[in-house]
N, C-alpha and C positions, 0 to 999 in steps of 0.2 A: 502817196497822197495822205495827208492828215485829215481825218474826218473831225469836224467841229460840232459842238453841241452848245445850245443855250439852255440854261436851267431856269424855270419859272417856279417861284415859291409863293404860294397863296397864303396870305396872312389874313384871316377873316375878322380880326378885331378892329373896332372903331368906337369912338366915344358916343356917336349917334349915327343912325342910318340917314344918309342924305337922300333927299326926295328923288334925285336923278339916278341913284345907284341901283343897278340890276344884279350886282354880284352878291354871292353868299357872304353874309357878314353877321357878326355877333356883337351888337352894341351892348355896352355896359356889362361885359362878361370878363372882366379882369381876373376873376377867380379861376378862369380856365386857361389862362395864358401859359403857365408853367407846364401843365399837363399837355397842352398842345405842342409846345416846343419839344418836350421829351418824345412824344409820338412822332413828330416831324423828323427828329434826329434818327429814329429807327427807320423811317421810310427812306430817308436820304441814303442810309447805309444799304438798305435792301435794293434800291434801284441802281446803286453804283455798279453792280455786277453787269447790268445790261449796258452800261455806258463805258465799260472798260476799254473799248477800242476808240474812244473819242477824247478829244481835248476840249474842255469847257472854255469858251471864249466870252460868255456873258452869263451873268446871274441877275435875274430880275425879281425883285420883291414887290408883289402886287397885293391888292386886297379889295376890301377893308382899307385899313390905314396901317401899313407895316411899321411906320415910325412909332406908332402907339405902343409897340412891344417894349420900347426903350433900348438903350445901348447894350445892356448886359445880355438880354435874350437874343438880340440880333447878332452880337459877336459870337454867341454860342452856336447859332445856326451857321454862321459863316465859317467858323472853325471846323464844324462837322462836314461841310461841303468840301473844304480844302483837304481834310483828312481822307475822304473817300473817293474823290474825283481827281483826275488829272487836269490841273488848271493851267491855262495859258499864262505866260509871264506877265501879261498886261491885260487882264480881263476887264470887260466893261461890267460894272456893278451899278444897278439902278434900283432906287428905293422910292416908292411912292410915299409921299409925306403930306401931312396936313400941318400948316404953319403952327397951329395951336399945340400939336403934340411934340414938335421939335423943341419948343420951349420947356417941355417937361424934363429934358435931359439935364 
């Protein structure tokens, strides 16, 4: 029996805090994005040992507004997950987005 795992990645950045949002977020903190991604990469690697017996079937980027990180940072995170986890051949990958930040790409 193959044990499966879903990975949730919280991205706390957004352009502005929405009135309905109860999640931890850092509006207007673009200056911290690169440091966050570097720290996240180290955490992804550290937790991979605990997930060694699992196959990742889904990766969910939540937030904040994960799309606000932009494609370069998101690709860096995705490559780190693929490097350190056993990924299913057809994983579900979900990214919360704000239409305004998708246009920034």
